[in-house]
SEKOL-946968 format. One record per residue (C-alpha): residue in three letters; x, y, z. Coordinates in Angstrom, 3 decimals, decimal comma. Example, Ala and Ser with C-alpha at 12.3 -4.5 7.8 and 13.67 -1.06 7.14 Angstrom:
BEGIN
ATOM    aa       east      north         up
ATOM   Ala     12,300     -4,500      7,800
ATOM   Ser     13,670     -1,060      7,140
! end
This chain:
BEGIN
ATOM    aa       east      north         up
ATOM   Met     -9,573    -22,603    -21,980
ATOM   Thr    -11,739    -22,322    -24,859
ATOM   Pro    -12,460    -18,696    -27,001
ATOM   Ile    -15,766    -17,502    -24,963
ATOM   Glu    -13,562    -18,041    -21,174
ATOM   Ile    -10,214    -16,444    -22,857
ATOM   Leu    -12,755    -13,475    -24,203
ATOM   Ser    -14,187    -12,865    -20,658
ATOM   Leu    -11,527    -13,195    -18,706
ATOM   Phe     -9,560    -10,148    -21,021
ATOM   Thr    -12,943     -8,356    -20,788
ATOM   Val    -13,310     -8,694    -16,823
ATOM   Leu     -9,125     -7,542    -16,872
ATOM   Val     -9,847     -4,649    -19,725
ATOM   Ile    -13,046     -3,290    -17,067
ATOM   Ala    -10,773     -4,120    -13,981
ATOM   Phe     -7,842     -1,451    -15,325
ATOM   Leu     -9,958      1,299    -16,426
ATOM   Leu    -11,268      0,728    -12,426
ATOM   Arg     -8,017      1,565    -12,145
ATOM   Leu     -7,606      4,826    -14,177
ATOM   Ile    -10,406      6,817    -13,360
ATOM   Pro     -9,023      9,231    -10,572
ATOM   Ser     -6,483      9,963    -12,102
ATOM   Arg     -8,478     10,488    -15,296
ATOM   Val    -10,794     12,448    -13,431
ATOM   Asn     -8,273     14,603    -11,485
ATOM   Gly     -5,004     14,558    -12,971
ATOM   Tyr     -3,493     13,525    -10,140
ATOM   Phe     -4,097     10,842     -7,467
ATOM   Gly     -2,273      9,759     -4,276
ATOM   Ser      0,470     11,562     -2,036
ATOM   Asp      3,240      8,596     -2,107
ATOM   Ala      3,269      8,584     -5,563
ATOM   Phe      5,329     12,049     -5,763
ATOM   Tyr      7,498     10,615     -3,018
ATOM   His      8,834      7,302     -4,851
ATOM   Val      9,045      9,680     -8,057
ATOM   Met     10,717     12,199     -6,282
ATOM   Val     13,412      8,796     -4,805
ATOM   Ala     13,822      7,627     -8,313
ATOM   Arg     14,641     11,303     -9,997
ATOM   Lys     17,137     11,253     -7,137
ATOM   Ala     18,457      7,909     -7,950
ATOM   Arg     18,925      8,716    -11,760
ATOM   Glu     20,594     12,094    -10,650
ATOM   Leu     22,977     10,144     -9,033
ATOM   Gly     23,085      6,729    -10,560
ATOM   Arg     22,467      4,627     -7,778
ATOM   Leu     19,420      4,728     -4,857
ATOM   Pro     20,622      7,774     -2,773
ATOM   Asp     21,085      7,432      0,914
ATOM   Lys     19,399     10,072      1,998
ATOM   Asp     15,513     10,261      1,250
ATOM   Pro     15,247     13,788     -0,634
ATOM   Gly     12,876     17,021     -0,711
ATOM   Leu     12,721     16,608      2,831
ATOM   Val     13,812     18,606      5,856
ATOM   Pro     15,411     17,527      8,567
ATOM   Glu     17,557     14,881      6,322
ATOM   Met     16,913     11,436      6,936
ATOM   Thr     18,508      7,599      5,951
ATOM   Arg     16,445      6,087      2,991
ATOM   Val     15,044      3,187      4,633
ATOM   Tyr     12,027      2,997      2,761
ATOM   Pro     12,485     -0,736      0,255
ATOM   Pro     13,917     -0,086     -2,659
ATOM   Leu     12,097     -2,172     -4,872
ATOM   Leu      9,923      0,252     -6,381
ATOM   His     12,378      2,867     -7,107
ATOM   Ala     14,468      0,049     -8,778
ATOM   Ile     11,574     -0,553    -11,031
ATOM   Leu     10,902      3,506    -11,352
ATOM   Tyr     14,506      3,997    -11,970
ATOM   Pro     13,903      4,504    -16,142
ATOM   Phe     11,181      5,856    -16,520
ATOM   Lys     11,787      9,423    -16,670
ATOM   Gly     10,538     12,260    -18,954
ATOM   Ala      6,627     10,934    -19,816
ATOM   Gly      7,266      8,035    -18,815
ATOM   Glu      7,811      9,210    -15,421
ATOM   Arg      4,132     11,105    -15,833
ATOM   Met      3,069      7,463    -17,470
ATOM   Ala      4,157      5,193    -14,138
ATOM   Met      2,309      7,235    -12,281
ATOM   Val     -0,599      6,975    -13,494
ATOM   Ala     -0,886      3,232    -15,304
ATOM   Leu      2,214      1,437    -13,230
ATOM   Ser      0,104      0,318    -10,170
ATOM   Pro     -2,987     -0,363    -11,958
ATOM   Val     -0,872     -2,754    -14,859
ATOM   Leu      0,473     -4,795    -11,407
ATOM   Asp     -3,168     -5,260    -10,068
ATOM   Ile     -3,720     -6,462    -13,351
ATOM   Val     -0,621     -9,199    -13,144
ATOM   Thr     -2,168    -10,234    -10,175
ATOM   Met     -5,433    -10,454    -10,987
ATOM   Leu     -3,677    -13,537    -13,941
ATOM   Ala     -1,765    -14,504    -10,692
ATOM   Leu     -5,499    -14,945     -9,241
ATOM   Tyr     -6,811    -16,581    -11,964
ATOM   Phe     -3,709    -19,241    -12,330
ATOM   Leu     -4,279    -20,101     -8,750
ATOM   Ala     -7,966    -20,514     -9,078
ATOM   Val     -7,044    -23,264    -11,399
ATOM   Lys     -5,093    -25,022     -9,486
ATOM   Leu     -7,430    -25,257     -6,329
ATOM   Gly     -9,785    -26,423     -8,840
ATOM   Val    -12,895    -23,493     -8,186
ATOM   Glu    -15,392    -24,885    -10,039
ATOM   Glu    -15,421    -21,254    -12,088
ATOM   Pro    -12,053    -20,042    -11,539
ATOM   Leu    -13,121    -16,580    -13,330
ATOM   Trp    -15,207    -15,277    -10,572
ATOM   Pro    -12,924    -14,747     -8,143
ATOM   Leu    -11,572    -11,987    -10,488
ATOM   Val    -14,812    -10,735    -11,035
ATOM   Leu    -14,835    -10,061     -6,958
ATOM   Tyr    -11,502     -8,495     -6,869
ATOM   Ala    -11,725     -6,299     -9,643
ATOM   Val    -14,819     -4,589     -8,325
ATOM   Ser    -13,140     -4,510     -4,725
ATOM   Pro    -13,546     -0,627     -3,510
ATOM   Met    -10,095     -0,547     -1,338
ATOM   Asn     -8,348     -2,336     -4,099
ATOM   Ile     -9,037      0,181     -6,704
ATOM   Ile     -8,603      2,776     -4,781
ATOM   Asp     -4,836      1,286     -3,705
ATOM   Ala     -3,929      0,592     -7,484
ATOM   Ala     -5,449      3,935     -8,797
ATOM   Ser     -2,164      5,605     -7,457
ATOM   Leu      1,626      4,748     -7,799
ATOM   Asn      2,422      3,216     -4,590
ATOM   Ala      4,173      0,144     -3,210
ATOM   Arg      0,878     -1,809     -2,153
ATOM   Pro      0,079     -3,006     -5,742
ATOM   Leu      3,696     -4,348     -6,336
ATOM   Ala      3,743     -6,060     -2,242
ATOM   Asn      0,790     -7,387     -2,719
ATOM   Leu      1,228     -8,996     -6,131
ATOM   Ser      4,886    -10,412     -4,708
ATOM   Leu      2,588    -11,733     -1,498
ATOM   Val      0,254    -14,333     -4,007
ATOM   Leu      2,998    -15,962     -5,773
ATOM   Ser      5,131    -16,533     -2,209
ATOM   Leu      2,009    -17,926     -0,600
ATOM   Gly      0,832    -19,471     -3,818
ATOM   Phe      3,914    -21,136     -4,937
ATOM   Met      4,531    -22,605     -0,991
ATOM   Tyr      0,367    -24,097     -1,638
ATOM   Leu      2,126    -25,291     -4,996
ATOM   Tyr      5,044    -26,772     -3,012
ATOM   Trp      2,957    -28,019     -0,467
ATOM   Gln      0,785    -30,350     -2,914
ATOM   Asp      3,690    -31,377     -5,238
ATOM   Gly      6,810    -31,253     -3,706
ATOM   Val      8,975    -29,352     -6,411
ATOM   Leu     11,314    -27,689     -5,153
ATOM   Phe     11,668    -25,424     -7,826
ATOM   Tyr      8,072    -24,071     -6,440
ATOM   Leu      9,604    -23,313     -3,126
ATOM   Ile     12,676    -21,275     -4,782
ATOM   Ile     10,147    -19,282     -6,407
ATOM   Ser      8,264    -18,608     -3,203
ATOM   Ala     11,781    -17,209     -1,666
ATOM   Leu     12,174    -14,618     -4,461
ATOM   Ala      8,927    -14,206     -4,278
ATOM   Ser      8,919    -13,256     -0,454
ATOM   Ala     11,942    -11,144     -1,241
ATOM   Gly      9,575     -8,978     -3,276
ATOM   Val      7,479     -8,766     -0,529
ATOM   Met     11,189     -7,249      1,912
ATOM   Leu     11,836     -5,175     -0,682
ATOM   Ser      8,043     -3,679     -1,200
ATOM   Asn      6,347     -2,746      2,287
ATOM   Lys      6,644     -3,324      5,785
ATOM   Met      2,958     -4,157      6,211
ATOM   Ala      3,049     -6,558      3,712
ATOM   Leu      6,367     -8,539      5,403
ATOM   Gln      4,239     -8,440      8,480
ATOM   Val      1,140    -10,098      6,987
ATOM   Leu      3,632    -12,857      4,923
ATOM   Val      5,368    -13,759      8,059
ATOM   Pro      2,272    -15,176     10,554
ATOM   Cys      0,931    -16,318      7,222
ATOM   Thr      3,538    -18,352      6,635
ATOM   Ile      3,891    -19,945     10,050
ATOM   Ala      0,201    -20,530     10,473
ATOM   Leu      0,641    -22,594      6,409
ATOM   Cys      3,732    -24,322      8,578
ATOM   Val      1,650    -25,555     11,543
ATOM   Val     -1,183    -26,785      8,732
ATOM   Met      1,511    -28,549      6,787
ATOM   Leu      3,278    -30,352      9,279
ATOM   Trp      0,293    -32,397     10,479
ATOM   Asp      0,622    -33,978      6,559
ATOM   Glu      4,136    -32,736      4,871
ATOM   Pro      6,318    -32,442      8,421
ATOM   Leu      9,127    -31,677      5,690
ATOM   Arg      8,009    -29,860      3,273
ATOM   Gly      6,460    -27,342      6,115
ATOM   Ile      9,844    -27,008      7,736
ATOM   Leu     11,375    -26,009      4,398
ATOM   Val      8,613    -23,391      3,797
ATOM   Leu      9,501    -21,737      6,830
ATOM   Ala     12,825    -21,824      6,163
ATOM   Ser     12,156    -19,937      2,688
ATOM   Leu     11,178    -17,251      4,713
ATOM   Gly     14,675    -17,138      6,080
ATOM   Ala     16,101    -17,666      2,076
ATOM   Gly     13,887    -14,691      1,165
ATOM   Val     15,576    -12,452      3,746
ATOM   Gly     19,150    -13,920      2,377
ATOM   Ile     17,656    -13,028     -0,825
ATOM   Ala     16,495     -9,530     -0,104
ATOM   Thr     20,031     -8,528      1,494
ATOM   Ala     21,776    -10,328     -1,307
ATOM   Ala     19,973     -8,137     -3,911
ATOM   Thr     20,901     -4,520     -1,627
ATOM   Leu     24,666     -5,713     -0,925
ATOM   Gly     23,656     -5,754      2,587
ATOM   Gly     21,041     -2,724      2,620
ATOM   Tyr     18,090     -5,154      3,732
ATOM   Leu     19,479     -6,303      6,991
ATOM   Arg     21,701     -3,405      7,716
ATOM   Arg     19,030     -0,789      7,181
ATOM   Thr     16,196     -1,293      5,945
ATOM   Leu     14,646     -4,189      8,532
ATOM   Pro     16,099     -2,987     11,265
ATOM   Asp     14,260      0,306     11,091
ATOM   His     11,429     -1,995     10,268
ATOM   Ile     11,117     -3,386     13,877
ATOM   Lys     11,799      0,623     15,044
ATOM   Phe      8,976      1,853     13,471
ATOM   Ile      7,262     -0,910     14,688
ATOM   Met      8,209     -0,211     18,670
ATOM   Val      7,503      3,593     17,362
ATOM   His      3,695      2,512     17,206
ATOM   Val      3,932      0,718     20,467
ATOM   Arg      5,274      3,427     22,608
ATOM   Gln      3,009      6,479     20,758
ATOM   Gly      0,402      4,991     19,282
ATOM   Gly     -1,203      5,483     16,114
ATOM   Tyr     -0,055      8,349     13,421
ATOM   Arg     -3,323      9,556     13,552
ATOM   Thr     -4,641      9,798     17,122
ATOM   Gly     -1,764      9,642     19,158
ATOM   Arg     -2,695      6,692     21,038
ATOM   Thr     -4,060      3,056     20,991
ATOM   Ser     -7,316      2,047     20,686
ATOM   Val     -9,498     -1,656     19,553
ATOM   Pro    -10,366     -1,372     15,910
ATOM   Ser    -14,114     -1,426     15,603
ATOM   Pro    -15,283     -4,804     13,443
ATOM   Leu    -18,303     -2,731     11,867
ATOM   Asn    -15,554     -0,269     10,332
ATOM   Leu    -13,584     -3,166      9,261
ATOM   Ala    -16,366     -4,902      7,386
ATOM   Lys    -17,833     -1,785      5,907
ATOM   Ser    -13,529     -0,754      4,559
ATOM   Asn    -13,328     -4,279      3,023
ATOM   Pro    -16,350     -6,631      3,282
ATOM   Leu    -14,501     -9,421      1,300
ATOM   Ser    -11,642     -9,860      3,534
ATOM   Val    -13,874    -10,477      6,762
ATOM   Leu    -16,907    -12,705      5,324
ATOM   Gly    -14,138    -14,875      3,176
ATOM   Pro    -12,312    -16,551      6,143
ATOM   Leu    -15,391    -16,654      8,259
ATOM   Leu    -17,252    -17,903      5,566
ATOM   Gly    -14,069    -19,918      5,301
ATOM   Leu    -14,103    -21,312      9,136
ATOM   Val    -17,629    -22,033      9,385
ATOM   Trp    -17,460    -24,709      5,934
ATOM   Val    -14,022    -26,372      7,192
ATOM   Val    -15,448    -26,886     10,940
ATOM   Thr    -19,185    -27,481      9,936
ATOM   Val    -19,001    -28,832      5,825
ATOM   Ile    -15,982    -29,698      4,725
ATOM   Ser    -12,251    -29,525      5,442
ATOM   Thr    -10,014    -29,666      2,319
ATOM   Glu     -6,136    -28,907      1,593
ATOM   Glu     -7,636    -26,241     -0,610
ATOM   Leu     -9,996    -24,310      1,912
ATOM   Gln     -7,575    -24,946      5,442
ATOM   Phe     -4,653    -23,508      2,758
ATOM   Leu     -7,283    -20,401      1,596
ATOM   Leu     -7,835    -20,031      5,499
ATOM   Thr     -4,893    -19,983      7,051
ATOM   Trp     -4,292    -17,131      4,312
ATOM   Ser     -7,143    -15,176      4,692
ATOM   Leu     -7,410    -15,506      8,851
ATOM   Pro     -4,133    -14,773     10,241
ATOM   Val     -4,737    -11,254      8,179
ATOM   Leu     -8,263    -10,311      9,510
ATOM   Leu     -7,016    -11,344     12,766
ATOM   Leu     -3,980     -8,817     12,371
ATOM   Ala     -6,813     -6,114     11,037
ATOM   Leu     -8,582     -7,034     14,324
ATOM   Leu     -5,795     -7,040     16,920
ATOM   Trp     -3,627     -4,267     15,470
ATOM   Ile     -4,524     -1,167     18,273
ATOM   Trp     -1,795      1,151     16,798
ATOM   Gly     -3,898      2,661     14,236
ATOM   Asp     -4,888      1,677     10,352
ATOM   Ser     -5,297     -1,083     11,174
ATOM   Trp     -7,744     -1,786      7,915
ATOM   Arg     -5,166     -1,165      5,697
ATOM   Tyr     -3,908     -5,367      6,478
ATOM   Leu     -7,464     -6,046      5,096
ATOM   Gln     -6,224     -4,969      1,638
ATOM   Phe     -3,817     -8,383      1,708
ATOM   Gly     -6,572     -9,960      2,479
ATOM   Thr     -8,901     -9,340     -0,778
ATOM   Ile     -7,336    -12,573     -2,560
ATOM   Pro     -7,638    -15,722     -0,445
ATOM   Ser    -11,266    -14,269      0,484
ATOM   Val    -12,531    -14,238     -2,933
ATOM   Leu    -10,744    -17,524     -3,558
ATOM   Met    -12,653    -18,714     -0,645
ATOM   Ile    -16,104    -17,279     -1,549
ATOM   Ser    -15,796    -18,503     -5,109
ATOM   Thr    -14,703    -21,753     -3,620
ATOM   Val    -17,627    -22,475     -1,579
ATOM   Leu    -20,149    -20,663     -3,407
ATOM   Thr    -19,696    -22,906     -6,913
ATOM   Gly    -18,965    -26,025     -4,682
ATOM   Asp    -20,952    -29,629     -4,856
ATOM   Asp    -22,201    -28,382     -0,758
ATOM   Val    -23,685    -25,541     -2,366
ATOM   Asp    -26,898    -25,664     -5,214
ATOM   Gly    -25,566    -24,603     -8,207
ATOM   Ala    -27,868    -21,223     -8,695
ATOM   Ile    -28,359    -20,256     -5,145
ATOM   Gly    -24,486    -20,231     -5,540
ATOM   Ile    -23,955    -17,926     -8,719
ATOM   Val    -27,019    -15,815     -7,333
ATOM   Thr    -25,047    -15,009     -4,315
ATOM   Leu    -21,919    -14,366     -6,325
ATOM   Ala    -23,705    -12,064     -8,737
ATOM   Ala    -25,914    -10,231     -5,329
ATOM   Ile    -22,255     -9,834     -3,960
ATOM   Thr    -20,748     -8,332     -7,127
ATOM   Ala    -23,376     -5,808     -7,429
ATOM   Ala    -22,903     -4,387     -3,910
ATOM   Leu    -19,094     -4,316     -4,593
ATOM   Ala    -19,935     -1,929     -7,599
ATOM   Ile    -22,647      0,440     -6,077
ATOM   Ala    -19,394      0,634     -3,053
ATOM   Thr    -16,820      1,045     -5,574
ATOM   Ala    -19,096      4,071     -7,345
ATOM   Val    -19,511      5,284     -3,898
ATOM   Gln    -15,680      5,139     -2,625
ATOM   Leu    -14,274      5,904     -6,222
ATOM   Arg    -16,069      9,513     -5,970
ATOM   Arg    -15,572      9,946     -2,305
ATOM   Ala    -11,375      9,336     -2,764
ATOM   Val    -11,484     11,565     -6,295
ATOM   Arg    -13,204     14,489     -4,145
ATOM   Ala    -11,120     13,643     -1,737
ATOM   Asp     -7,533     13,842     -2,742
ATOM   Pro     -5,605     17,336     -2,594
ATOM   Ala     -2,728     16,332     -5,884
ATOM   Ala     -4,456     18,234     -8,048
ATOM   Lys     -5,255     21,211     -6,819
ATOM   Leu     -1,902     22,326     -4,811
ATOM   Ile     -0,149     21,030     -8,213
ATOM   Asp     -2,608     23,687     -9,957
ATOM   Ser     -2,106     26,245     -7,307
ATOM   Met      1,991     26,066     -7,520
ATOM   Arg      2,052     26,384    -11,342
ATOM   Lys     -0,115     29,063    -11,181
ATOM   Leu      2,806     30,753     -9,292
ATOM   Pro      4,825     33,807    -10,682
ATOM   Pro      8,008     32,925    -12,398
ATOM   Glu     10,290     34,786    -10,191
ATOM   Trp      8,582     32,637     -6,564
ATOM   Lys      8,873     29,422     -8,128
ATOM   Ala     12,998     30,371     -8,541
ATOM   Arg     13,033     31,589     -5,072
ATOM   Leu     11,225     28,461     -3,791
ATOM   Asn     13,852     26,044     -5,353
ATOM   Gly     15,978     25,064     -2,753
ATOM   Ala     14,299     26,952     -0,131
ATOM   Leu     13,235     25,234      3,234
ATOM   Val      9,838     25,616      3,285
ATOM   Tyr      6,388     24,338      5,518
ATOM   Ser      3,442     23,204      3,889
ATOM   Asn      0,233     23,139      5,884
ATOM   Ile     -0,433     20,431      4,252
ATOM   Ala      2,367     17,969      4,169
ATOM   His      2,033     16,350      0,385
ATOM   Tyr      5,586     15,056     -1,338
ATOM   Ser      3,814     17,061     -4,536
ATOM   Val      5,723     20,247     -2,786
ATOM   Pro      9,083     19,506     -2,908
ATOM   Leu      8,663     17,450     -6,291
ATOM   Glu      7,140     20,186     -7,657
ATOM   Leu      8,468     23,559     -6,103
ATOM   Gly     12,125     21,698     -5,286
ATOM   Ala     12,168     23,118     -2,142
ATOM   Lys     13,042     20,793      0,374
ATOM   Met      9,582     20,853      2,937
ATOM   Phe      9,693     20,358      6,497
ATOM   Ser      8,666     17,012      7,334
ATOM   Gly      9,899     13,432      8,552
ATOM   Asn     10,529     10,911      5,837
ATOM   Pro      8,874      7,002      6,081
ATOM   Ser     10,973      5,321      8,151
ATOM   Ser     10,944      5,168     12,019
ATOM   Glu     13,098      8,420     12,768
ATOM   Gly     10,467     10,101     10,537
ATOM   Met      7,543      8,589     12,838
ATOM   Lys      9,615      9,921     16,064
ATOM   Leu      9,730     13,891     14,741
ATOM   Tyr      6,049     13,178     13,649
ATOM   Phe      4,820     12,414     17,186
ATOM   Lys      6,864     15,113     18,881
ATOM   Thr      5,153     18,150     16,636
ATOM   Met      2,291     16,803     17,234
ATOM   Arg      2,603     16,981     20,829
ATOM   Met      4,157     20,239     20,997
ATOM   Gly      1,060     21,219     18,267
ATOM   Thr      1,220     22,522     14,893
ATOM   Thr     -1,866     25,186     15,208
ATOM   Ser      0,311     28,131     14,677
ATOM   Leu      3,006     29,045     12,631
ATOM   Arg      4,955     30,527     15,759
ATOM   Ser      4,864     26,985     17,373
ATOM   Ile      5,638     25,045     13,653
ATOM   Ser      8,591     27,361     13,277
ATOM   Ser      9,847     27,199     16,885
ATOM   Ile      9,852     23,022     16,703
ATOM   Ala     11,484     23,785     12,972
ATOM   His     14,223     25,733     14,330
ATOM   Glu     14,964     23,420     17,052
ATOM   Ala     14,947     20,853     14,612
ATOM   Leu     16,543     22,077     12,283
ATOM   Gly     19,040     24,264     14,616
ATOM   Lys     18,055     27,226     11,951
ATOM   Asp     14,657     29,252     10,049
ATOM   Leu     12,641     27,765      7,884
ATOM   Asp     13,099     30,694      4,611
ATOM   Tyr      9,248     30,215      3,697
ATOM   Phe      5,941     29,107      5,272
ATOM   Leu      3,472     28,349      2,559
ATOM   Ile     -0,343     28,388      3,193
ATOM   Phe     -2,933     26,504      0,746
ATOM   Lys     -6,048     27,417      0,993
ATOM   Gly     -9,092     25,018      1,664
ATOM   Phe     -7,265     22,912      4,022
ATOM   Lys     -6,595     23,428      7,797
ATOM   Glu     -4,496     26,898      8,514
ATOM   Pro     -2,618     27,754     11,382
ATOM   Thr     -3,003     31,061     12,805
ATOM   Arg     -0,058     33,531     11,559
ATOM   Asp      0,536     35,410     14,353
ATOM   Gly      1,513     37,614     12,662
ATOM   Phe      3,731     36,335     10,661
ATOM   Gly      4,587     38,729      7,551
ATOM   Val      2,778     38,135      3,981
ATOM   Leu      4,975     37,889      1,173
ATOM   Phe      2,685     36,716     -1,520
ATOM   Glu     -0,729     35,946     -2,024
ATOM   Ser     -3,434     34,716     -4,678
ATOM   Glu     -6,752     33,063     -4,329
ATOM   Ser     -5,048     29,385     -3,606
ATOM   Met     -2,076     29,708     -1,528
ATOM   Ala     -0,176     31,965      0,274
ATOM   Ile      3,463     32,723      1,648
ATOM   Leu      4,392     33,943      4,347
ATOM   Val      7,889     34,669      6,714
ATOM   Thr      8,784     35,256      9,773
ATOM   Ser      7,904     39,121     10,648
! end
């Protein structure tokens, strides 16, 4: 690399990192999952191991969440915990961008910086990496897994396959949806490889099984005993119940998917047209077997939030778009102007999406309300069983209370759908649902103002301020 290339790469990475810091810098706090992961890591440090039950929530349910992020968070405490909440996901996304650059070079992209530029300003990936959650870690693992599968296809070096298996285990131990992307993409790549290198294709598929073994060994059997079976049960709950937002199944709108992540829709469609009508190379075949299954999953997943799949399709899509537009079959000036136009459009979309995400996120408002509580109320809520009209993991983390909410598991989703069916429009119905689930009454009902509130049904008000109220069964 020339000094100019190194400086350009560094500049893109710095801009990408700063963009991913914006929500936390503006709001102070951002996201909900972040507080869950910190809560589990705190409990792990207290016990000296990962907890068997998810802390801070009632009814107590077995912790089945993929544990890799919690293990990474284990050493972060005190000021380090706050630093991890703000910066860990952005840092992981920058590492992913470095892997993207390396892969672009290996794929022979004429201008390997362009994929990074496109990814740097991809709105949904920025928002994903702006809070502490498992998706940036899973995306990095996914890129390494599929990237090294490609390198093994090309070179036959067994070491590449070992790295791919290790990265596949990283996917399994970090995020369920990423695994749902990895499996069909690996199968698709295996099918393509069978035409060229049959043995290598079979071994690539076998590396996925090796990943299961590595994940199981790393968790002392926990992955195969708890995490993977619950993952399957989790999917089946959605198959029976539908999407968690609506409680029904529905075919995703292609237009809404395109608006959500235009790169992950454009990339595979452009690649498919190019492979069929212009030129079919092994590089394009690889990118198509990665990006097209992601798009098909998003189009065919009828059980809610299918747009989330597209976040895992951005990397192959930016590689596909850059490969085509900087290749020999497109006039150089036209290709560069098109890439610049796409970047400008993405930058505008990023500005809009970031502003919307910052305004909509409730974390800072909730924490401010809880920190304004009188000391006596903070003491009373510590360890109490509570309901919150906004089920946000900051509530148990900040107050030390135990919030009535299912955990991120199949059992948690069953409770969620049951609660949805029984209704949460009044505190009376919520109290009844909680009593049935817990076998006893909740201690307090927390109502944060400015959010949807259930009717109070004559519940007694013990405390009320301009931002929240604390009620009890009368």
